[in-house]
C-alpha positions as CSV (number, residue, x, y, z in Angstrom):
1,M,-8.6,8.8,18.6
2,N,-8.0,5.3,17.2
3,Y,-9.3,4.3,13.8
4,K,-11.5,1.2,13.4
5,I,-9.6,-1.6,11.9
6,L,-11.3,-3.3,8.9
7,P,-9.4,-6.3,7.3
8,T,-10.5,-7.6,3.9
9,A,-11.1,-11.2,3.2
10,E,-7.8,-11.3,1.3
11,F,-5.9,-9.8,4.3
12,S,-7.4,-12.4,6.5
13,K,-6.5,-15.2,4.1
14,D,-2.7,-13.9,4.0
15,F,-2.6,-13.1,7.8
16,R,-3.5,-17.0,8.5
17,K,-0.5,-18.0,6.2
18,V,1.8,-16.2,8.6
19,D,3.3,-17.8,11.6
20,K,2.2,-16.9,15.1
21,H,5.4,-14.9,16.0
22,F,4.8,-12.5,12.8
23,Q,1.1,-12.5,13.5
24,N,1.7,-10.8,16.7
25,K,4.0,-8.2,15.2
26,I,1.5,-7.5,12.6
27,K,-1.1,-7.0,15.2
28,D,1.0,-4.7,17.4
29,K,2.1,-2.6,14.4
30,I,-1.5,-2.1,13.2
31,E,-2.6,-1.0,16.5
32,E,0.2,1.6,16.2
33,V,-1.0,2.6,12.7
34,A,-4.6,2.9,13.9
35,Q,-3.4,6.0,16.1
36,N,-2.3,8.0,13.1
37,P,-2.4,6.2,9.5
38,V,-1.8,9.6,7.7
39,R,2.1,9.4,8.4
40,Y,2.7,6.1,6.4
41,K,4.1,5.9,3.0
42,H,1.6,6.6,0.3
43,L,1.8,4.5,-2.9
44,H,1.4,5.5,-6.6
45,Y,0.2,4.0,-10.0
46,E,-2.1,1.1,-9.7
47,L,-2.0,1.1,-5.8
48,S,-2.6,4.6,-5.7
49,G,-4.8,5.6,-2.7
50,S,-3.1,2.9,-0.5
51,C,-0.2,3.0,2.0
52,R,2.4,0.6,3.0
53,L,3.9,-0.6,6.1
54,W,7.1,-2.7,6.4
55,I,7.4,-5.6,8.9
56,N,10.7,-7.5,8.1
57,K,10.1,-8.7,4.6
58,L,6.3,-8.5,4.8
59,R,4.5,-5.4,3.4
60,I,1.0,-4.5,4.7
61,I,-0.9,-2.5,2.3
62,F,-3.7,-0.5,3.8
63,S,-5.9,2.4,3.2
64,Y,-7.8,4.6,5.6
65,D,-10.9,7.1,5.5
66,T,-10.2,10.1,7.6
67,N,-14.1,11.0,7.8
68,K,-15.3,7.8,8.9
69,K,-12.1,7.0,11.2
70,E,-11.8,3.7,9.4
71,L,-8.4,1.7,8.6
72,Y,-8.8,-0.9,5.8
73,L,-6.4,-3.7,5.9
74,E,-6.0,-4.8,2.1
75,K,-3.3,-7.3,1.8
76,I,0.0,-8.9,3.1
77,I,2.7,-9.0,0.4
78,F,5.3,-11.5,0.9
79,G,8.6,-10.1,-0.7
80,H,8.6,-7.6,-3.4
81,K,5.5,-8.4,-5.5
82,Y,3.4,-5.3,-5.6
83,K,0.4,-6.2,-7.9
84,K,-3.2,-5.2,-7.3
85,S,-5.6,-8.0,-7.4
């Protein structure tokens, strides 16, 4: 069963900054993640409770709730700057 995809305002803002080619890649990959988000890398420290997904040099930070079957898209990180806002 697919998880319901819920982007945050910050994710939507970051998504609009990405060119159309990467937007399509991101959409396709997020659909794949929605099938089974549990299998992706879980983060530690201040990002604990979140997971990451790589698409070229972009990192997608997301979390999920298995009880509600919801996938929360938190932010897109350009490069290597992991900082919780």
